[in-house]
KETOR-102382 format. One record per residue (C-alpha): residue in one letter; x, y, z. Coordinates in pm, 1 decimal, padded with zeros to 6 digits, always signed. Each point is the difference from the previous one (the first is absolute). Layout:
# residues N
a:X:Y:Z .
...
# end
This chain:
# residues 247
m:+00403.4:+02102.8:-00503.8 .
s:-00132.2:-00046.4:-00345.3 .
n:-00301.2:-00162.7:-00185.2 .
t:+00143.7:-00360.2:+00058.8 .
e:+00141.9:+00069.0:+00368.5 .
y:-00150.2:+00061.3:+00329.8 .
g:+00119.8:+00077.8:+00338.6 .
r:-00098.9:+00009.3:+00352.4 .
f:+00158.9:+00247.9:+00229.7 .
d:-00037.4:+00008.4:+00375.9 .
s:+00169.2:+00194.9:+00273.1 .
f:+00080.3:-00111.9:+00366.3 .
e:+00099.2:+00180.2:+00313.8 .
t:+00213.5:-00249.6:+00098.4 .
e:+00246.3:-00292.7:-00180.3 .
e:-00183.8:-00268.6:+00215.7 .
a:-00328.3:+00110.6:-00137.5 .
r:+00145.6:-00007.5:-00360.0 .
q:+00157.3:-00352.4:+00044.3 .
a:-00355.0:-00101.1:+00161.5 .
d:-00158.0:+00087.6:-00313.7 .
l:+00249.6:-00172.2:-00224.8 .
d:-00066.0:-00315.4:+00199.6 .
g:-00372.6:+00047.8:-00008.2 .
e:-00286.6:-00104.0:-00224.6 .
i:+00059.9:+00221.3:-00292.3 .
p:+00289.4:-00144.0:-00133.1 .
t:-00158.0:-00357.5:+00024.0 .
a:-00310.0:+00146.0:-00193.6 .
l:+00224.3:+00131.7:-00259.4 .
g:+00156.8:-00339.9:-00046.2 .
q:-00339.0:-00170.9:-00023.1 .
v:-00129.1:+00228.9:-00285.8 .
t:+00342.4:+00022.6:-00181.7 .
p:-00097.9:-00270.7:-00256.6 .
d:-00305.7:+00165.6:-00080.1 .
l:+00064.1:+00355.6:-00015.7 .
l:+00391.5:+00068.0:-00027.5 .
a:+00238.5:-00070.3:-00252.9 .
k:+00273.4:-00082.4:+00243.6 .
d:+00058.3:-00008.6:+00389.1 .
p:-00059.2:+00340.0:+00186.6 .
d:+00305.2:+00187.5:+00071.4 .
i:-00031.3:+00096.2:+00381.4 .
r:+00285.9:+00244.0:+00115.3 .
t:+00026.8:+00231.6:+00268.8 .
v:+00115.9:+00362.9:-00028.5 .
d:+00056.6:+00294.5:+00279.9 .
i:-00152.0:+00343.1:-00025.1 .
s:+00260.4:+00267.6:-00022.8 .
a:-00220.7:+00311.8:-00024.7 .
v:-00378.9:+00088.6:+00001.7 .
k:-00105.8:+00307.1:-00173.6 .
e:-00318.5:+00184.5:+00149.4 .
p:-00250.3:+00169.7:-00229.7 .
s:-00020.2:+00348.8:+00021.8 .
a:-00341.0:+00160.6:+00114.3 .
d:-00096.8:+00117.8:-00339.9 .
d:+00066.4:-00392.9:-00139.5 .
p:-00327.7:-00163.1:-00066.0 .
a:+00162.8:-00302.1:+00186.7 .
h:+00014.4:+00180.7:+00307.2 .
p:-00270.9:-00084.2:+00230.3 .
d:-00092.0:+00343.1:+00098.7 .
s:-00065.4:+00092.1:-00374.3 .
a:-00285.6:-00247.0:-00030.7 .
e:-00348.5:+00124.5:-00084.5 .
p:-00220.5:-00062.8:+00298.5 .
d:-00234.4:-00211.8:-00164.8 .
r:+00238.3:-00195.5:-00191.0 .
a:+00014.9:-00395.6:+00090.6 .
p:+00326.0:-00071.4:+00184.9 .
f:+00101.4:-00284.9:-00227.0 .
s:-00042.6:-00099.7:-00366.7 .
c:-00109.1:-00298.0:-00182.3 .
d:-00101.0:-00145.7:-00333.8 .
p:-00190.2:+00330.8:-00159.7 .
h:-00284.0:-00268.9:-00138.6 .
s:-00056.8:-00141.2:+00360.1 .
h:-00225.0:+00151.1:+00302.2 .
l:+00184.9:+00084.0:+00306.0 .
i:-00118.8:-00131.9:+00297.0 .
g:-00202.4:+00271.4:+00199.7 .
d:-00307.0:+00068.7:+00158.7 .
s:-00201.5:-00178.2:-00271.0 .
m:+00203.5:-00312.6:+00018.5 .
t:-00003.2:-00240.8:+00301.6 .
l:+00366.5:-00111.7:+00082.2 .
l:+00007.0:-00326.2:+00199.8 .
n:+00188.5:-00026.9:+00285.1 .
p:+00123.8:-00276.8:+00230.4 .
g:-00303.9:-00112.7:+00200.2 .
d:-00257.7:+00104.8:-00232.2 .
q:-00254.1:-00266.1:-00117.1 .
y:+00065.7:-00053.6:-00363.4 .
p:-00315.6:+00094.8:-00203.9 .
r:-00229.5:-00263.3:-00137.8 .
f:-00039.3:-00034.6:-00374.2 .
t:-00023.0:-00294.6:-00241.2 .
v:+00271.0:-00100.0:-00264.2 .
s:-00095.3:-00146.6:-00319.4 .
l:+00231.4:-00319.5:-00114.7 .
p:+00009.3:-00151.5:-00331.8 .
g:-00236.4:-00267.7:-00078.9 .
g:-00292.3:+00172.7:+00190.5 .
d:+00095.7:-00045.8:+00342.1 .
s:+00050.3:+00257.8:+00248.9 .
l:+00134.4:+00060.4:+00363.3 .
a:-00095.8:+00248.3:+00271.0 .
l:+00271.4:+00211.7:+00150.6 .
p:+00111.9:-00017.2:+00282.5 .
d:-00232.8:-00285.4:+00097.7 .
a:+00185.4:-00257.2:-00248.7 .
l:+00328.2:+00057.6:+00190.6 .
a:-00151.4:-00032.8:+00367.3 .
g:+00163.7:-00223.8:+00218.2 .
g:+00367.4:+00061.2:-00084.9 .
f:+00219.4:+00274.2:-00137.1 .
g:-00117.5:+00158.2:-00330.5 .
v:+00190.8:+00171.4:-00288.1 .
v:-00169.1:+00246.2:-00229.7 .
l:+00164.7:+00107.1:-00303.0 .
f:-00113.8:+00233.2:-00261.8 .
y:+00201.1:+00016.8:-00301.4 .
r:-00020.0:+00234.4:-00310.7 .
g:-00070.1:-00242.0:-00249.6 .
s:+00170.9:-00284.4:-00225.7 .
w:+00180.8:+00246.0:-00196.0 .
c:+00210.7:+00114.4:+00314.1 .
p:+00306.9:-00180.8:-00005.3 .
y:+00052.9:+00115.9:+00397.2 .
g:-00337.9:-00168.3:+00058.9 .
n:+00074.8:-00327.3:-00174.9 .
a:+00319.1:-00004.7:+00182.4 .
q:-00185.8:+00043.2:+00350.2 .
l:-00243.7:-00269.9:-00081.1 .
r:+00258.3:-00247.6:-00121.0 .
a:+00194.9:+00067.6:+00315.6 .
f:-00324.5:-00078.8:+00212.3 .
q:-00043.9:-00315.1:-00177.2 .
r:+00383.8:-00097.3:+00034.1 .
a:-00057.8:+00059.0:+00395.8 .
s:-00328.2:-00181.8:+00008.3 .
e:+00116.8:-00274.3:+00227.0 .
n:+00173.0:+00228.7:+00247.1 .
l:-00310.9:+00210.8:+00016.7 .
a:-00207.2:-00320.4:+00042.2 .
d:+00268.2:-00091.0:+00289.4 .
v:-00098.8:+00308.2:+00194.4 .
g:-00379.4:-00030.8:-00080.6 .
a:-00039.8:+00300.1:-00240.7 .
k:-00253.7:-00021.0:-00302.8 .
v:+00054.2:+00234.3:-00296.8 .
v:-00258.4:+00168.6:-00222.8 .
a:+00119.5:+00221.4:-00300.5 .
l:-00254.4:+00236.3:-00196.1 .
s:+00004.8:+00261.5:-00292.7 .
v:-00221.3:+00169.5:-00252.7 .
d:+00110.9:-00243.9:-00252.5 .
d:-00302.3:-00186.2:-00176.5 .
e:-00076.8:-00374.9:+00059.9 .
a:+00218.9:-00105.1:-00310.5 .
t:+00285.1:+00183.7:+00102.3 .
a:+00003.8:-00106.9:+00355.4 .
a:-00045.3:-00368.1:-00111.3 .
e:+00283.5:+00028.4:-00241.4 .
l:+00227.6:+00166.8:+00255.1 .
i:-00062.9:-00280.9:+00262.3 .
a:+00063.5:-00264.2:-00256.5 .
r:+00334.0:+00184.5:-00120.5 .
h:+00127.7:-00013.9:+00345.9 .
g:-00170.9:-00291.3:+00132.6 .
l:-00155.7:+00193.0:+00294.4 .
t:-00158.0:-00231.9:+00266.3 .
f:-00149.5:+00278.7:+00229.1 .
p:-00339.8:+00173.3:-00131.2 .
v:+00048.4:+00301.3:-00220.7 .
g:-00297.0:+00226.7:-00063.8 .
h:-00101.1:+00181.0:-00306.5 .
s:-00206.5:+00302.5:-00108.6 .
a:+00040.4:+00191.2:+00342.3 .
d:-00211.0:+00304.3:+00010.4 .
a:+00337.1:+00223.1:+00033.6 .
r:-00196.8:+00321.0:+00148.0 .
a:-00202.1:-00201.6:+00247.5 .
v:+00295.6:-00196.0:+00120.4 .
a:+00219.1:+00302.5:+00056.9 .
e:-00280.3:+00189.6:+00171.5 .
v:+00007.1:-00257.6:+00258.4 .
t:+00354.7:-00108.6:+00037.0 .
g:+00181.6:+00341.4:-00090.7 .
a:+00207.0:-00177.0:-00301.1 .
y:+00128.3:+00260.3:-00231.2 .
l:-00198.0:+00010.8:-00318.9 .
n:+00117.4:+00065.0:-00354.8 .
d:-00232.3:+00202.7:-00186.4 .
d:+00061.7:-00066.5:-00394.5 .
p:-00003.7:-00281.1:-00028.5 .
t:-00185.1:-00094.9:+00318.1 .
y:+00193.3:-00257.9:+00216.5 .
l:+00110.5:-00047.0:+00344.6 .
q:+00336.4:+00094.1:+00091.3 .
s:+00200.5:-00289.6:+00198.1 .
t:-00124.5:-00036.1:+00358.2 .
g:+00045.0:-00274.0:+00248.6 .
f:-00161.9:-00084.1:+00313.8 .
v:+00084.8:-00287.0:+00269.2 .
l:-00302.5:-00092.4:+00218.1 .
d:-00025.2:-00164.3:+00340.0 .
p:-00219.5:-00315.3:+00039.0 .
n:-00297.8:+00246.9:+00079.7 .
g:+00039.1:+00192.6:-00288.1 .
r:+00181.4:+00296.3:+00132.0 .
v:+00261.7:+00175.7:-00168.0 .
v:+00341.7:-00086.9:+00147.6 .
v:+00199.3:+00244.2:-00264.7 .
s:-00097.6:+00134.0:-00333.8 .
v:+00242.2:+00109.8:-00304.3 .
y:-00129.0:+00245.3:-00233.0 .
s:+00199.1:+00117.1:-00313.8 .
s:-00076.1:+00311.2:-00215.4 .
g:+00172.3:-00135.1:-00292.5 .
a:+00181.5:-00276.0:-00183.2 .
i:+00237.7:-00116.2:+00294.0 .
g:-00039.9:-00058.0:+00372.9 .
r:-00202.3:-00301.2:+00063.9 .
m:-00022.4:-00258.7:+00293.8 .
v:+00250.8:-00307.4:-00037.1 .
p:-00062.1:-00367.8:+00142.3 .
a:+00323.7:+00007.1:+00208.7 .
d:-00123.4:+00301.8:+00192.7 .
v:-00339.3:-00171.8:+00047.0 .
i:+00122.7:-00325.0:+00120.9 .
a:+00243.0:+00169.2:+00232.6 .
l:-00275.0:+00224.5:+00138.2 .
i:-00243.7:-00300.0:+00070.8 .
r:+00282.9:-00216.7:+00155.4 .
y:+00099.1:+00272.5:+00240.7 .
l:-00388.9:+00066.5:+00065.4 .
r:-00057.8:-00355.0:+00065.1 .
e:+00285.0:-00078.5:+00194.2 .
h:-00063.4:+00320.9:+00234.5 .
t:-00383.2:-00081.0:+00029.5 .
t:+00096.5:-00358.5:+00127.9 .
t:+00235.8:+00151.7:+00273.7 .
a:-00236.5:+00260.0:+00107.1 .
s:-00261.9:-00272.7:+00048.2 .
# end
């Protein structure tokens, strides 16, 4: 890998599991963002593990060598770790209530504005982030399919009103995009990772049920890792089909 090449590596216990991953949502999602983020189609290949080197006991990578108070994972050094002071939203939790300011002086109250149908709430880092731009464009392109499953989308960031308005116009976004979010307050009630300097919310996504409860949450601590519309649509279709079958 290099400054212009990126890779994703996964390991599987069986060949069947590996093939299931290759046939799953990730290759589809890669295809959706290729025009926006990649210079050419991704090169997906399979390799076999021939050997595994275990770290020695005095190697910092060995689990027994970790300091007792050291976090078991790392993230962006400017981001808050989710811990005792943060509220991680889990499936079934009621989504916290707060108001989102919209360009033009309007506002909407979450999660009430999404009540009655499935809701998608997206935090993006800012109009400067190419990954965030690609995500918003992807949700806009999927707007008809999202409407078909009864899903409404709301996005927000710390961008000021003028910047958010320009972003909406540039991408032709038809779903509400909030501006001037109080990053620390939002992070406190949702568990989103927070970049300190400059201050902004890291990419975060929630799918809410018609009663405003969390179905799934996706937290990213850095530039990559975010909710994609294909997964959201497939999940809601599954929930609708199985809820109908159960009733």
